[in-house]
C-alpha positions in Angstrom: 29.2 104.9 -28.7 31.4 107.6 -26.5 29.1 110.8 -25.7 28.7 113.0 -28.7 27.4 116.6 -28.5 25.1 118.1 -29.7 24.3 121.7 -30.6 21.0 123.0 -30.3 18.5 125.8 -29.6 15.8 125.4 -26.5 12.5 126.2 -28.7 13.7 124.5 -31.7 11.6 121.5 -32.6 13.7 120.0 -35.0 15.6 119.3 -31.5 13.1 117.7 -30.0 12.9 115.4 -32.0 16.9 114.4 -32.0 16.7 114.3 -28.4 13.6 112.5 -28.4 15.3 110.4 -30.4 18.6 110.0 -28.4 16.9 109.3 -25.5 14.7 106.3 -27.1 17.7 104.7 -28.4 20.3 105.2 -25.3 22.1 106.7 -26.7 23.6 109.8 -24.6 25.1 112.8 -25.2 25.8 116.1 -24.3 23.8 119.2 -25.0 25.4 122.6 -26.0 22.5 125.2 -26.2 23.3 127.9 -28.8 22.2 131.3 -29.3 20.9 133.0 -32.5 24.0 134.7 -32.2 26.0 132.6 -31.5 24.0 130.0 -34.4 24.8 133.2 -37.4 28.2 133.2 -35.9 31.4 132.6 -37.7 32.9 129.5 -35.4 29.0 127.9 -35.6 29.4 128.0 -39.5 32.3 125.7 -39.7 30.2 122.9 -37.9 26.9 123.6 -40.4 27.8 125.7 -43.0 23.6 126.4 -43.2 23.6 127.5 -39.6 20.9 126.2 -38.5 20.3 123.5 -35.8 20.5 120.7 -34.8 24.1 119.9 -35.5 26.4 116.6 -33.9 29.7 116.1 -33.3 30.4 112.4 -33.3 33.7 110.7 -32.8 33.6 111.1 -36.9 33.1 114.8 -37.6 30.1 116.6 -37.2 26.8 116.4 -39.2 23.5 118.5 -39.4 20.5 118.1 -41.2 17.8 116.5 -38.3 16.8 113.4 -39.6 20.6 112.4 -41.2 21.1 112.4 -37.2 17.8 110.5 -36.4 19.1 108.0 -38.9 22.5 108.0 -37.3 21.4 107.4 -34.1 19.2 105.2 -34.5 21.9 102.9 -36.8 23.9 103.4 -33.6 21.7 101.5 -31.5 20.1 99.1 -34.0 18.1 97.0 -31.7 16.2 99.9 -30.4 13.9 99.4 -33.3 13.1 103.2 -34.8 14.8 102.5 -37.8 12.4 99.3 -38.1 13.4 95.6 -38.0 14.0 95.0 -41.6 15.5 96.3 -45.1 11.1 97.4 -46.4 10.7 98.8 -42.8 13.7 100.9 -43.3 12.4 102.3 -46.7 9.5 102.7 -45.0 10.7 104.9 -42.8 12.9 106.7 -45.1 9.2 107.2 -46.8 7.9 109.1 -44.2 10.6 111.2 -43.0 11.0 112.7 -46.3 7.2 112.9 -46.4 6.7 114.6 -43.3 9.8 116.8 -44.5 8.9 117.7 -47.9 4.7 117.6 -47.4 4.4 118.8 -43.9 6.9 120.3 -42.5 7.1 123.6 -44.5 3.2 124.8 -44.2 3.5 124.4 -40.7 6.8 126.8 -40.2 4.7 129.2 -42.5 2.0 129.8 -40.5 4.3 129.1 -36.4 7.0 131.6 -37.7 4.6 135.1 -37.5 3.6 133.6 -34.4 7.4 133.7 -32.9 8.2 136.6 -35.2 10.4 135.2 -37.2 8.3 136.1 -39.8 5.7 138.6 -40.8 1.8 137.4 -41.3 0.4 136.7 -44.9 -2.6 135.9 -45.7 -2.7 134.0 -48.7 1.2 132.6 -47.6 -0.9 131.7 -44.7 -4.1 130.3 -46.7 -2.1 128.1 -48.8 -0.4 126.8 -45.7 -2.9 125.9 -44.2 -5.0 123.9 -47.2 -1.1 122.1 -47.8 -1.8 121.4 -43.6 -5.4 120.1 -44.1 -4.1 118.0 -47.0 -1.5 116.2 -45.6 -3.1 115.8 -42.0 -6.0 114.2 -44.7 -2.9 111.8 -45.4 -2.3 110.7 -41.9 -5.4 110.6 -41.0 -6.3 107.9 -43.3 -2.9 106.2 -42.2 -4.3 106.6 -39.4 -7.0 105.1 -40.1 -5.6 101.4 -39.4 -2.0 102.2 -38.4 -1.3 102.4 -34.7 2.5 104.1 -35.8 4.3 105.0 -38.4 5.8 102.0 -39.3 5.5 98.3 -38.4 3.6 97.9 -34.8 6.1 100.3 -32.5 7.4 103.5 -32.9 9.8 104.6 -34.7 11.8 107.3 -36.0 9.1 109.4 -38.7 6.5 109.2 -35.4 9.2 110.9 -33.2 9.8 113.6 -36.1 5.7 114.4 -36.6 5.0 114.3 -33.1 7.4 117.4 -32.2 6.3 119.5 -35.7 2.8 119.3 -34.7 3.7 121.0 -31.2 3.3 123.9 -31.9 0.5 124.0 -33.9 -1.6 122.1 -31.6 -0.8 124.3 -29.0 -1.2 127.5 -30.1 -2.4 127.4 -33.9 -4.9 124.6 -34.6 -8.5 124.9 -32.0 -10.5 122.2 -30.3 -13.2 122.0 -33.6 -10.6 122.2 -36.1 -8.3 119.3 -34.2 -12.1 116.8 -34.2 -11.5 116.3 -38.0 -8.6 114.4 -37.2 -9.1 111.3 -34.4 -7.0 109.3 -35.8 -4.2 111.7 -35.5 -5.1 112.4 -32.3 -5.2 109.2 -31.1 -1.9 108.6 -33.2 
């Protein structure tokens, strides 16, 4: 694969997941760091009409949405095992990537964004987000009780996706007492 260009913002967990998967899969990327003003500009809109990061310029064209980019990178180097080792494991990888996006990430963003000033704090929304995050953490706790990784016996794409989205709440929102309720997630 020729070197691709990854359009990123340094503080974006969706960009972190792509960087880490690229490293783990052995894919070399050139990173182009953008400011928020550049992401919202007309030039970047040609790359990603949603004007979000990350986006990946490949020899075939542009890709956006971090999970699509993860899948592309893993498929570019199947020997990395990041997409599983058979069709069933690939389906499990897709299942968990979708679950993280649909059942967890939105809750995390709801209580992280006010910390960074991108949303105003809303007590009711925060409460709902915490309830959703707790429900998701219980699902993860049960899964990791008997599994070292999301899929199979080695790290796969959802491990990267969850690890990067959990970085901020682990650092900024969830104190030690809260985290202790999820020992299997912490072990993972």
